[in-house]
C-alpha positions as CSV (number, residue, x, y, z in Angstrom):
1,X,0.1,0.1,-0.1
2,X,2.6,2.4,1.1
3,X,6.6,2.0,2.0
4,X,7.0,1.8,5.9
5,X,10.7,2.0,5.3
6,X,13.1,4.8,5.5
7,X,11.9,6.0,2.8
8,X,8.7,6.6,4.7
9,X,10.4,8.2,7.6
10,X,12.2,10.6,5.4
11,X,8.8,11.9,3.7
12,X,7.6,12.5,6.9
13,X,10.6,14.6,7.7
14,X,10.4,16.8,4.4
15,X,6.7,17.7,5.4
16,X,7.6,18.5,9.3
17,X,10.7,20.8,8.0
18,X,8.7,21.8,5.0
19,X,5.5,23.0,7.3
20,X,7.6,24.6,9.8
21,X,9.1,26.7,6.7
22,X,5.5,28.0,5.6
23,X,4.5,28.6,8.7
24,X,7.6,30.9,9.4
25,X,7.3,32.1,5.6
26,X,3.5,33.1,6.7
27,X,4.3,34.8,10.0
28,X,7.0,37.0,8.4
29,X,4.7,38.1,5.5
30,X,1.9,39.2,8.1
31,X,4.8,40.7,10.9
32,X,8.3,41.4,8.6
33,X,9.8,42.5,11.9
34,X,7.9,39.8,14.2
35,X,5.0,42.2,15.3
36,X,4.9,44.9,17.8
37,X,6.3,45.4,21.6
38,X,3.3,45.2,24.1
39,X,2.7,48.5,25.7
40,X,0.3,48.0,28.4
41,X,-1.0,45.7,30.5
42,X,-3.6,43.9,28.0
43,X,-0.7,43.3,25.4
44,X,1.3,42.1,27.9
45,X,-1.4,39.7,28.8
46,X,-1.5,38.6,25.4
47,X,2.1,38.4,24.8
48,X,2.3,35.8,27.5
49,X,-1.1,34.3,26.7
50,X,1.3,32.4,23.8
51,X,2.4,29.7,26.6
52,X,-0.8,28.0,25.7
53,X,0.8,26.7,22.3
54,X,2.6,24.5,24.9
55,X,-0.5,22.7,26.3
56,X,0.3,20.1,23.3
57,X,3.5,20.1,23.3
58,X,3.6,16.0,24.9
59,X,0.8,15.3,22.2
60,X,3.4,16.5,19.3
61,X,6.4,14.7,21.0
62,X,4.6,11.9,21.0
63,X,3.7,11.6,17.6
64,X,7.4,12.4,15.8
65,X,8.0,9.5,18.2
66,X,5.7,7.1,17.0
67,X,6.2,8.0,13.1
68,X,10.1,7.9,13.5
69,X,9.9,4.7,15.3
70,X,7.3,3.1,12.7
71,X,8.0,-0.1,10.8
72,X,6.4,-2.7,9.6
73,X,6.2,-5.6,11.9
74,X,8.5,-8.7,10.5
75,X,7.9,-11.9,12.6
76,X,10.5,-13.0,14.8
77,X,9.6,-16.9,14.7
78,X,12.0,-19.3,12.4
79,X,8.8,-20.5,11.2
80,X,7.5,-17.6,9.9
81,X,10.6,-16.3,8.3
82,X,10.8,-19.8,6.9
83,X,7.6,-20.0,5.6
84,X,6.9,-16.3,4.5
85,X,3.8,-14.1,4.5
86,X,1.8,-16.0,2.3
87,X,1.8,-19.5,4.1
88,X,-1.7,-20.6,6.1
89,X,-1.7,-21.6,10.1
90,X,-4.4,-23.2,11.9
91,X,-5.8,-21.1,14.5
92,X,-9.4,-20.1,14.2
93,X,-9.9,-16.3,13.3
94,X,-13.7,-15.0,14.1
95,X,-14.5,-11.5,12.7
96,X,-16.8,-10.3,15.1
97,X,-18.9,-7.4,13.5
98,X,-21.2,-5.6,16.0
99,X,-24.2,-3.5,14.8
100,X,-27.6,-2.1,15.8
101,X,-28.8,-4.0,13.2
102,X,-31.4,-1.1,11.8
103,X,-29.4,-0.4,8.8
104,X,-28.4,-3.8,7.3
105,X,-27.0,-2.9,4.2
106,X,-24.0,-1.6,6.1
107,X,-23.4,-4.9,7.9
108,X,-23.8,-6.7,5.2
109,X,-21.1,-4.7,2.9
110,X,-19.0,-5.4,6.0
111,X,-19.4,-9.2,5.7
112,X,-18.5,-9.5,2.1
113,X,-15.5,-7.5,2.3
114,X,-14.2,-10.2,4.9
115,X,-15.1,-13.0,2.6
116,X,-13.1,-11.5,-0.4
117,X,-10.1,-10.6,1.7
118,X,-10.0,-14.2,2.6
119,X,-11.0,-15.7,-1.0
120,X,-7.8,-13.5,-1.7
121,X,-5.7,-14.9,1.2
122,X,-7.0,-17.6,2.7
123,X,-4.6,-18.1,5.1
124,X,-6.3,-19.4,8.3
125,X,-9.6,-21.3,8.9
126,X,-12.5,-18.5,9.7
127,X,-15.8,-17.8,10.8
128,X,-17.7,-14.1,10.4
129,X,-20.2,-13.5,13.9
130,X,-22.4,-10.7,13.1
131,X,-23.5,-9.2,16.3
132,X,-27.2,-6.8,16.3
133,X,-29.8,-6.0,18.2
134,X,-32.1,-7.0,15.8
135,X,-31.7,-9.4,12.6
136,X,-29.6,-8.2,10.1
137,X,-31.3,-9.4,6.7
138,X,-30.2,-10.8,3.9
139,X,-26.7,-12.0,5.3
140,X,-24.5,-14.1,2.5
141,X,-25.0,-17.6,2.8
142,X,-21.8,-19.0,3.5
143,X,-20.9,-21.4,6.1
144,X,-18.0,-19.1,7.8
145,X,-21.7,-16.7,8.7
146,X,-23.5,-16.7,11.6
147,X,-25.8,-14.5,13.3
148,X,-25.9,-13.8,16.7
149,X,-28.7,-11.9,17.9
150,X,-28.9,-10.1,21.5
151,X,-32.4,-11.1,23.1
152,X,-34.3,-8.0,24.1
153,X,-34.6,-9.1,27.7
154,X,-30.8,-9.7,27.9
155,X,-29.0,-8.0,31.0
156,X,-25.8,-8.8,32.2
157,X,-25.1,-8.5,36.0
158,X,-23.5,-4.8,35.8
159,X,-25.9,-3.7,33.4
160,X,-24.2,-3.3,30.8
161,X,-25.8,-1.3,27.3
162,X,-25.4,-0.5,23.8
163,X,-22.3,-2.1,22.3
164,X,-20.6,-3.5,25.6
165,X,-24.2,-5.3,26.2
166,X,-23.8,-7.0,22.6
167,X,-20.1,-7.8,23.3
168,X,-20.6,-9.4,26.2
169,X,-23.5,-11.7,24.8
170,X,-21.7,-12.8,21.6
171,X,-18.7,-13.8,24.2
172,X,-20.4,-15.9,26.3
173,X,-22.2,-17.8,23.6
174,X,-20.1,-17.6,20.7
175,X,-18.9,-21.2,19.4
176,X,-15.6,-20.4,19.2
177,X,-12.3,-22.0,21.2
178,X,-10.3,-20.7,24.0
179,X,-7.3,-20.9,21.5
180,X,-9.5,-19.0,19.1
181,X,-8.8,-15.5,18.0
182,X,-10.8,-12.2,17.4
183,X,-11.1,-9.2,14.9
184,X,-13.6,-7.0,16.1
185,X,-15.1,-4.6,13.6
186,X,-17.9,-2.2,13.5
187,X,-20.4,-2.5,10.8
188,X,-18.7,0.1,8.9
189,X,-15.0,-1.4,8.6
190,X,-14.3,-2.7,5.8
191,X,-11.0,-5.6,5.3
192,X,-8.2,-5.8,3.4
193,X,-6.0,-8.6,2.1
194,X,-3.2,-6.7,3.9
195,X,-5.0,-7.4,6.9
196,X,-5.3,-10.9,6.8
197,X,-1.6,-11.0,6.5
198,X,-1.1,-8.9,9.6
199,X,-3.4,-11.0,11.6
200,X,-2.1,-14.1,10.5
201,X,1.9,-12.8,11.5
202,X,0.9,-11.5,14.3
203,X,-0.7,-14.6,15.5
204,X,1.6,-16.5,14.7
205,X,4.3,-14.8,16.5
206,X,2.0,-14.3,19.7
207,X,1.2,-18.3,19.5
208,X,4.8,-18.7,19.2
209,X,5.9,-16.3,22.4
210,X,3.5,-17.1,24.4
211,X,2.4,-13.8,25.4
212,X,-0.9,-13.4,23.5
213,X,-0.9,-9.8,23.4
214,X,-4.0,-7.3,22.4
215,X,-3.6,-5.9,18.6
216,X,-4.4,-2.8,16.9
217,X,-3.6,-1.3,13.6
218,X,-4.3,1.3,11.5
219,X,-7.9,2.3,10.1
220,X,-8.2,4.6,6.9
221,X,-11.1,6.3,5.9
222,X,-10.8,7.4,2.5
223,X,-13.8,5.0,1.1
224,X,-15.8,8.3,0.6
225,X,-13.4,11.2,0.1
226,X,-15.0,12.2,-2.9
227,X,-18.7,12.0,-1.5
228,X,-17.5,12.9,1.5
229,X,-14.5,15.0,1.1
230,X,-14.6,17.8,4.1
231,X,-15.2,15.4,7.1
232,X,-13.1,12.6,5.3
233,X,-10.5,14.8,5.2
234,X,-10.9,15.9,8.7
235,X,-10.3,12.3,10.0
236,X,-6.9,12.5,8.8
237,X,-5.5,13.9,11.5
238,X,-7.0,10.2,12.8
239,X,-4.6,8.3,10.4
240,X,-1.7,10.3,11.2
241,X,-2.1,9.4,14.7
242,X,-2.4,5.8,14.2
243,X,0.9,5.6,12.7
244,X,2.0,8.1,15.3
245,X,1.2,8.5,19.1
246,X,-0.9,5.0,18.7
247,X,1.8,3.5,17.5
248,X,3.6,4.2,20.0
249,X,1.9,3.0,22.7
250,X,1.6,-0.3,21.1
251,X,5.9,-0.1,20.8
252,X,5.6,0.2,24.8
253,X,2.9,-2.8,25.1
254,X,0.3,-0.1,26.6
255,X,-1.9,1.9,27.0
256,X,-1.3,5.3,26.7
257,X,-3.8,7.6,24.7
258,X,-7.1,5.1,24.8
259,X,-8.3,2.2,22.1
260,X,-9.9,1.8,18.8
261,X,-13.4,-0.5,19.3
262,X,-12.2,-1.6,15.6
263,X,-10.1,-3.5,14.2
264,X,-8.9,-5.3,17.4
265,X,-7.2,-8.4,17.4
266,X,-7.6,-10.8,21.0
267,X,-7.3,-14.4,22.0
268,X,-10.6,-15.8,23.3
269,X,-9.7,-16.7,26.6
270,X,-7.7,-13.1,26.9
271,X,-10.9,-11.4,26.1
272,X,-13.2,-13.8,28.7
273,X,-10.5,-12.8,31.4
274,X,-12.3,-9.2,31.5
275,X,-15.4,-9.0,29.5
276,X,-17.4,-6.3,28.9
277,X,-19.8,-6.3,31.8
278,X,-19.6,-2.9,32.6
279,X,-21.9,-0.4,34.1
280,X,-23.7,1.7,32.1
281,X,-21.4,5.2,32.5
282,X,-18.6,2.9,31.3
283,X,-20.0,2.1,28.3
284,X,-20.0,5.1,26.3
285,X,-16.5,4.1,25.2
286,X,-16.1,0.6,25.9
287,X,-13.2,-0.2,24.3
288,X,-11.1,2.4,26.6
289,X,-12.5,0.8,29.8
290,X,-12.0,-3.0,28.4
291,X,-8.1,-1.9,27.5
292,X,-7.5,-0.5,31.1
293,X,-9.2,-3.2,32.5
294,X,-7.1,-6.1,30.7
295,X,-3.9,-3.7,31.5
296,X,-4.5,-4.2,35.2
297,X,-5.3,-8.1,34.4
298,X,-1.6,-8.0,33.4
299,X,-2.5,-8.2,29.6
300,X,-0.3,-6.0,27.0
301,X,-0.7,-4.9,23.4
302,X,1.1,-4.7,20.4
303,X,0.8,-3.3,16.5
304,X,-0.8,-5.5,13.9
305,X,0.5,-4.8,10.1
306,X,-2.3,-4.5,7.5
307,X,-5.5,-1.8,7.5
308,X,-9.0,-1.7,7.7
309,X,-11.1,1.0,6.2
310,X,-13.8,2.9,7.4
311,X,-16.2,5.6,6.8
312,X,-16.2,9.5,8.3
313,X,-19.4,11.0,9.7
314,X,-21.4,13.1,6.6
315,X,-22.8,16.0,8.9
316,X,-21.5,18.3,11.3
317,X,-23.9,17.4,13.6
318,X,-22.8,13.7,13.8
319,X,-18.8,14.6,13.3
320,X,-19.5,16.7,16.7
321,X,-21.4,14.3,18.6
322,X,-19.1,11.0,17.6
323,X,-16.1,13.3,19.2
324,X,-18.6,14.4,22.1
325,X,-18.8,10.5,22.8
326,X,-15.9,9.7,22.9
327,X,-14.7,13.2,24.6
328,X,-17.2,12.1,27.7
329,X,-16.6,8.2,28.1
330,X,-12.7,8.9,27.7
331,X,-12.8,11.4,30.8
332,X,-15.0,8.8,32.8
333,X,-12.6,6.1,31.9
334,X,-9.3,8.4,32.8
335,X,-11.0,9.0,36.3
336,X,-13.5,6.4,37.0
337,X,-12.5,3.1,35.5
338,X,-11.7,0.5,38.8
339,X,-8.2,0.2,38.1
340,X,-5.3,1.4,39.7
341,X,-4.4,5.1,38.9
342,X,-1.1,4.1,37.6
343,X,-2.8,2.4,34.7
344,X,-5.4,5.7,34.4
345,X,-2.8,8.1,34.6
346,X,-1.1,8.7,30.9
347,X,-4.7,8.3,29.9
348,X,-6.2,11.8,32.2
349,X,-2.8,13.3,30.8
350,X,-4.4,12.9,27.7
351,X,-7.7,13.8,28.1
352,X,-6.2,17.3,30.2
353,X,-4.8,17.7,26.7
354,X,-7.5,17.4,24.6
355,X,-9.4,19.3,26.6
356,X,-7.0,22.2,26.8
357,X,-6.0,21.8,23.5
358,X,-8.6,24.2,21.5
359,X,-7.2,26.8,23.4
360,X,-3.9,27.0,21.4
361,X,-6.0,28.0,18.1
362,X,-7.9,30.4,20.1
363,X,-5.3,32.5,21.5
364,X,-3.7,32.1,17.7
365,X,-6.4,34.2,16.0
366,X,-6.2,36.5,18.9
367,X,-2.5,36.6,18.4
368,X,-3.3,37.2,14.6
369,X,-5.5,39.9,15.4
370,X,-3.5,42.0,18.3
371,X,-0.2,41.7,16.1
372,X,1.7,41.8,19.3
373,X,5.1,40.0,19.5
374,X,4.9,37.2,21.3
375,X,8.8,35.6,23.6
376,X,11.1,34.2,20.6
377,X,11.4,30.9,22.5
378,X,7.2,30.8,22.8
379,X,7.0,31.6,19.5
380,X,9.4,28.8,17.9
381,X,7.8,26.1,20.3
382,X,4.4,27.0,18.8
383,X,5.8,26.9,14.9
384,X,6.8,23.4,15.9
385,X,3.9,22.3,17.2
386,X,1.5,23.5,14.7
387,X,4.5,22.5,12.0
388,X,3.3,18.7,13.8
389,X,0.0,19.3,13.9
390,X,-0.2,20.3,9.9
391,X,1.8,17.4,9.0
392,X,-0.2,15.2,10.8
393,X,-2.8,15.8,8.6
394,X,-1.1,15.8,5.7
395,X,0.2,12.4,6.6
396,X,-3.0,10.7,7.6
397,X,-4.0,12.1,3.5
398,X,-0.9,10.8,2.2
399,X,-1.6,7.2,3.4
400,X,-5.3,7.4,3.0
401,X,-4.7,8.5,-1.1
402,X,-2.0,5.8,-1.6
403,X,-4.7,3.1,-1.0
404,X,-7.3,4.8,-3.5
405,X,-6.5,3.8,-6.9
406,X,-8.8,5.7,-9.2
407,X,-7.9,9.4,-8.3
408,X,-5.5,11.0,-10.9
409,X,-2.7,13.3,-10.5
410,X,-4.1,16.7,-10.3
411,X,-6.8,15.2,-8.1
412,X,-4.9,14.5,-5.7
413,X,-2.7,17.9,-5.6
414,X,-6.1,19.4,-5.3
415,X,-6.4,17.5,-2.1
416,X,-3.6,18.4,-0.5
417,X,-3.7,22.0,-1.2
418,X,-6.9,21.5,0.4
419,X,-6.1,19.7,3.4
420,X,-3.8,22.3,4.2
421,X,-6.4,25.2,3.8
422,X,-9.2,23.6,5.6
423,X,-7.0,22.7,8.6
424,X,-8.6,26.3,10.3
425,X,-12.0,24.8,9.7
426,X,-11.4,21.5,10.9
427,X,-9.4,23.0,14.4
428,X,-12.8,25.2,14.9
429,X,-15.0,21.5,14.6
430,X,-12.8,19.8,16.5
431,X,-13.1,22.8,19.4
432,X,-16.5,23.0,18.3
433,X,-17.0,19.4,19.6
434,X,-15.0,20.0,23.0
435,X,-16.8,23.3,24.2
436,X,-19.9,21.1,23.4
437,X,-18.8,17.9,25.5
438,X,-18.0,20.2,28.4
439,X,-21.8,22.3,28.2
440,X,-23.8,18.7,27.4
441,X,-21.8,16.0,28.0
442,X,-22.7,12.7,26.4
443,X,-25.9,11.0,28.2
444,X,-26.3,8.2,25.7
445,X,-24.3,6.0,22.9
446,X,-24.8,8.2,19.7
447,X,-24.3,6.4,16.8
448,X,-23.4,7.9,13.3
449,X,-25.3,7.4,10.5
450,X,-24.1,5.9,7.4
451,X,-24.5,7.0,3.3
452,X,-27.3,4.6,2.1
453,X,-25.3,4.7,-1.2
454,X,-22.7,3.0,0.6
455,X,-24.6,-0.2,1.7
456,X,-24.3,-2.7,-1.6
457,X,-20.8,-4.5,-2.0
458,X,-19.3,-4.6,-5.3
459,X,-20.8,-7.7,-7.7
460,X,-17.6,-8.9,-8.0
461,X,-17.4,-9.5,-4.4
462,X,-21.0,-11.6,-4.4
463,X,-19.0,-14.6,-6.2
464,X,-17.0,-15.8,-2.7
465,X,-20.2,-17.3,-1.7
């Protein structure tokens, strides 16, 4: 898909340097002499307000560290080296897709994507479990596909709700063996052949070393780029974060910034050590709560190669509500999850940075309007941090576009230009989501609506069954 080697890291360095030079050049155009000195108390307040730029420095450092460490993982077992990436394994993998069931076409398309990917790379025995609150109609008539419908009256001992409730029920009734592996997917998560190879390599390594670490990998969002360019490009930062700070945490085998609920690979017996029976307030982001409990249980984490392709929200309201759910749920997990504080500390810091990060952009607007010169050191730090912020978006788009074969060179350049110029818009949207979360915290599990035109799989996939 894209080269994960020295050239990849060199490309990131070029993006960082180019972003820094561009920011400095634009500042010089606006303030050839660096801005005017502070003359009164208000000017001094604005001048030293630049310290808010440093608030997200740990976030930026973590991203850069992850980018510089990033590499495609190579299995360490002699068997894997000898057999190569195309050799099958005997361990069973269950692809577990969770959906409410009210958008059956979306879930069906995801099932077809798994079947198609497995047809292209038949590297292990597998099954596809569609877990839903209401029956999903029209599932493929394939021996590997089975439906798990959560009974309407089903309750867990601690009153788990929404996705956590469905996951706990599926974990209890699924026929997969203790030594099987489960790959969790959301209802719109599309599998790729590269994902199958990554799963195979990760499982072989974990079975060989006996660590049975929990795995996660890269999620991209380019499927809907042409029809939904604004919010797809807004999610480019999530791709950059996956390759940066999230990769870093998996290299450290810990959860520092949270965990996605999709593209989650776990051995069945490891999943059952914790389960998903959490109290209702912990189910807003059940994935993060679950990961913290797994850390406390002594389990560790790793990176998995391959890519899962998902969709971004299509409307401002859905986008903001999605972020609000994450923000509210992850703050609850950082403060209230019933695990020792040492497992929650880094997440609490990350959430604090997320809470105040929007102030940096708000101050930037004030700084531009005032024209007051800021101390040189703070200005340099701010430029470095904004360079990372800009690089994050551009890197995410670069990786996403590398998986798209239908865009010509001119349109790719146009998307990069649009990505750079729209970053202030994305900052406003992300900041609005944080403010909205603080004013009106999430009280329920908001599910983003998916576009109806994406509900049917390509005709070629139907040949799998």
